[in-house]
N, C-alpha and C positions, 0 to 999 in steps of 0.2 A: 595614577590612572587605573591600575589594576585594582587597587583597594576600593576605589569608588565604584568600579563595575561590580566587583564581587559583593559589595555591601547590599546591592539591590537584588541579588539572585533569589533570596528566600521570599521576597514579596512579589516576584514577577510571575504572573500567570496570564493566559490569554484572556483578553477582555473583548466582549461583544460590543459592537459600535451601533447596533440598531435594535429597535423593538420589533416584535413579530415572531412568528414561528414557522419554520420550514418542516413540512411533513415528508417523511422518507418512506419509500418502498424498499424493503430489504430483500434482495434476491440471493438465494443460497442460504440454507439453514444448517450448515455444518458447525463444527466445534468453534471456529473463530467467531462466526456470527452469533451463536447462542451464548457463548461464554464471555465474549469480549464486546462485540458490536452492540448487541441489544441492551446490556446493562449500561454501556456508555451512552447510548441514545437516551435511555431513561433518565440519566443524570444531566443531560444537556439543558441549558437554560433557554435556548432559542430553537430547539429541534425536537421532534418526536417521531415515532414510528406509527404509521397507520395501516401499512400493508405488508404482508409477508408472502413471499413467493418460494414455495418448497420445490426443490429439484427432484426429490425422491417421492413426491406425492403426499397426500394428506394422510396423517396417521395420528395416533393418540399423542405422540410427543409434539408434533407441530400444532395440534389443537390445544394442547396445554400451554404452549408458547403464546398462541393467539389470545388465550384467556389471561395469561400472566401479564402481557403487555397491552391488553385491552385494545387490540387492533380492530380496525373496521373491516378489513378484507384479509382472508387467508385463501390463497389460490395456488394452483399448480404451475410449474414452469411451462407445461404444454399449453395451457390456456394463455399465459402471459406472452409466450412467443408466437402464438398463432392468431394475432390480432391484426386488423386492418382498420384504417380510419374511415368513419362515415361522416356525413355532414353534420350530425348532431354533436360531434366531439366525443361520443362514446366510442369504444373499441369493440368491434363485434368479432366473434370467433369465425374464422374462415369456413370451418366445417360446422355450420350452425344446425345441421340436422342431428348432430351427436347429442345425446341426452346430457344435461349438466350433472356434475358431481356435487355432492354436498360439501363444498369447499370453503364456504365463508360463514361468518357468524352474523350475516345480514340476510334476512329472509328474501329481500328483493334481489340480492345478488345471486342467491342460490337457485332462484326460480327462473332466471333467464340466461341468455348466452352473451352477456356483456360484462366487461370489466370497467368499473367506474374509475377512470383515470383522474377524475377531479378529486379523488381522495388523497392524492400525493403530489408533491411538487418536484421531488428529486428521487432518483433511483440509485441505491447503493448496491454495487455488485461485489459479492463475496463468494464467488464460485471458483472452481479450478480455472487456471489461467486461460485455457483455450475456449472457455465458455464466456469470457468477458465480451467478445465481439458481438455475438448474436444478441445478447441482452442489451448491449449498448445501442445496437441498431434499433431495437424496438423502443427503447427509452427515447432515443433521438426522434423517431417517427412520432412519438407521443408528445414531442416538444418538452421533454423533461430533462432537467439538469442531471449530469451523470457523475457520480463519485465511484471510482473504480479502485479496487485493491491492487496492490503491487504484486508482481510486475504487471504492467498494464495489459499485457497479452502474452501469448506463447512465443511470438516471433516479432521481429521488426516490421515485417510486411503486414501482419495482422494488426499490430499496434497502429500502423499508419492508416489502415482501413478504419479502425475504430475512431481515431482522431478526425479523419476526413468526414465520416458520417455525422459526427457531432458538429463539426464546422459548418457543413452544408445545412444542417437543421438550426444553426445559430443557437446551440445550447452549450452552457458551460461544461467543461470536462476537467475534473481534478483527479490526480493520482494520490491515493491515501497514504502518503509517507508520514506516518505518525511521529517518527523520531525527530523530524524537523520541528515539531510542536513543543518539544521538551524545553523548558526554560534554560536548563544547563547547556543544552546543545546550542541554543540561540545565543547565549552569552559566550560560549566558546568561540563561535563565529565572530562575535563582536571583539573579543580580545585579539583574535587573529587579524581582523580588519584594522584594528587600532595600531597594530604593530607591536603589541606588548611582548611578544616572544621573538621579535625580530623577523627576519625572512625565513619562511618555512622551507625546510630542506628535505624532510623525510616524514612519511606517515606510515604507521604500523597498525594493522587491524586483524582481529580474528572474530569469527562467529561460529559456534559449534553447538551441536545438539545430538542426542542419541535417538534418531528418528524411529528406528524399529523397536526401541524400548517404549517410546511414547505411543506408537501405533504399530503393533506387530504385523498388521495385514500387508503382505508384500504386493497385493493387488491395488493398493491405494494410489490415488491420482498423482502424488508426487513422484512415483516411480514409473509412471506411464508417459512416455514421450508424447503421445497424442494429446495428453492433457496438460502436462507441465511445460512442454516446449523443448528448449535446447538441452536441458538437463535438470538436475535436482539440487546439488550442493550450491552452485553459483546462483541458479535461478531462485531458489527458496531462501538462501541465507546470504550469499554474496551480494545480492541486490541491495541489502541494507548498507553494506560497506561501500559499494560504488556510489549510491545516492548520497550517503552522509558525507563521504569524502568530498564529493562534488559540491555539496552544500557548504561545508566548512571552508573549502578553498575558493569557492566561487569560480570554478574553472572545470574544464572537461579534459579527460585523458587524451593524449595524442597517440600513444602506442601502448600495446599490452604484450606481455609475455606470460604464458600460463601453462601449467601442467595439470591435467585432470586424470584421476585414477578411479577405477571402479573394479575391484577384484574381490568383492565380498558377496556371499549369497544374499539374494534379494534385490541386488542392484544391477543385475545383468542387463536390463533394458536401457539403462541410462549410462552416460559416459563418466559420471562423477559421483562417487560417494564422498570424495574429498578433492580439494583443489588448492593450488597455490598460484599466486600471480604477482607480477610486478606491473604496475600501471604508471606510465610516465606522463606527468602533467607539464604545462608550460613552466619556464624558468628552471627546468631541471629537477623539479620536485618529483619524488618517487613514492608511490604507495605500495607497500608490501602487504599482501592480504592472504589469509589462510581461512578456509572454510571446510567443515566436515559434517556429514550427517551421522558420523560414528564416534562422536566424542561426548564428553560430559558437557552439561550446559555451561556456556560461557560466551562473553562478548566484550569487546573493548576496541577503542581506537585512540591512538596516541599521535599527537602532532608535535614534531620536534623542530624548533627554530634556532636561529643563530644566537638568541638571547634568552631562551627559555623553552618550556614545553607545557603542553596541555594534554591531559589524559582523561578520557571519558570511559569509566569502567561500568560494565553492565548496561551499556547504552542501548543495545538492540533488544534487551529483554525487559525494559521498563523498570530497571533497578539502578538508575543512573547516578553516578557520583562524578564530580569534577575535581581533578587534582591539578593544581597550577604550580609551576616552579618558574618564576620570572624575576630576575634581580634578587631583591631581598625578600620577596614574597614566596612562600612555599606552604601549601596547605591543601586539605581536601574538604570539599563542600558538597553537601547533599541537600536536595530539595525533598524533604521528608514527606511532604503532602502532595506529591505529584507522582502517581503510579502509572502502570501500564494502562489501566482503565482511563485515567485522566488524559493520557496521550490520545486515546481513541476518541474520547469525548471532545477534546480540543479540535480534532479533525472535523467532526460533525458540526461543531459550533462555528469554526472558521468558515467552512463551506457555506453553511446557512447564512452567516453574516455577509459573505460575498454576494449571495443571491439576493438578500434583503436590501443591500446597498448598491447593487449592480456594479460590483467591483471585480476586476479581473482576478482570477485565482492563481495561486502558486503554492505548491507545485502543480502545474497543469499537465495536459496530455503530452505535450511536446517533451517535457522533462522525463516522463515515463519512457518515451521512445528513445531518448538519449541513453538512458540506462540499458535498455535492450540492445542498443547498438554496441555499447561497450561489452556487454555480456556475450553477444554474438561473436565478437572478435576474440574474447577469451576462450570460447569453445572451439572456434576455428583454429586457434593456436594450440589447443590442448595436446595435440599429438606431436607438435614440432618443437615446443619450448624455444621459439625464436621471436624476435620483436615483430609485431604486426601493427600496421596502421589501423586506427579505428575509423571506419567509414560512417559518417553521419548523414542523415537526410539533409536536403537543401535548406530546410527552414532553421537548422541549428546554426 
């Protein structure tokens, strides 16, 4: 059974099930959006970008992006967030007396105070965590589907508000967990579900990066609790571990025990430049997880069972390989044509396909809130290093 499953890995990619194209508005034009999301959207078979919303205003860089991706609308976050519905289906600026700024590459858009919401079908939010909610509220008011970067918000409470506003507007909400789209990750779950490594007993994971080497600015949003939420190491990196482990095991943690440390210049405002945790799942399965914003680039997750093991190396950084040891099978497999950009493209394509076929999405908003619930418990336990029950919302 293991051989049969592994033989299909190299040919497995996400396949769209419908014809048509979903048009995205991309909110937030930071590094992730410009270097990852926009190229991924350009490669999508059933999706495109038509609208860019710049948080820091219109400038030569955002204008260059608009030309590069041939978007219909380039606008500011202030205009996008200051709209109200009128009977025509257009969205008019609340302060219509303010003079319009030259923010679009459309003459008609630049000369009035309306945002043409008919130009896009879905809104992709790639802003700092605490800005997800206000943009999602506007998107829901516009009756647009919402694709939100992880974590879904800065706290459980704000995540619940985000999910509720989408539910009330009856618009789909997806959390952009790209790792779930990787063929090797999906096949690892299949191997576990089939029982090929026996009963899972232990999971080990790490996710590390040198944050201040990547971006030396100590005023960046990942180090600002008002923008990042509970912390930085777990919220920015540990979220991958929590969600991927939940996906692979198809289960939620019951208790957590965590230690968070922040004793380095630049990290004074957050509780964790590094963290270690033990998460206890049903049937006694334990996840041992380590994260740090002060280490070399690295990531991996290993699932150990009574009859074998599965290891996904580089899994959170788009350089995934799958090592399997089960019975007489032992080997490492790579999906050489599936990169980090392909993971992001698969997210856009999958969400677009769900919208085109009216299919429920997964991972949805509820899944994002489950992860926030786990991380909240990890931070609450950070000073005590004792076992703490994870409190989930009623809908879990």
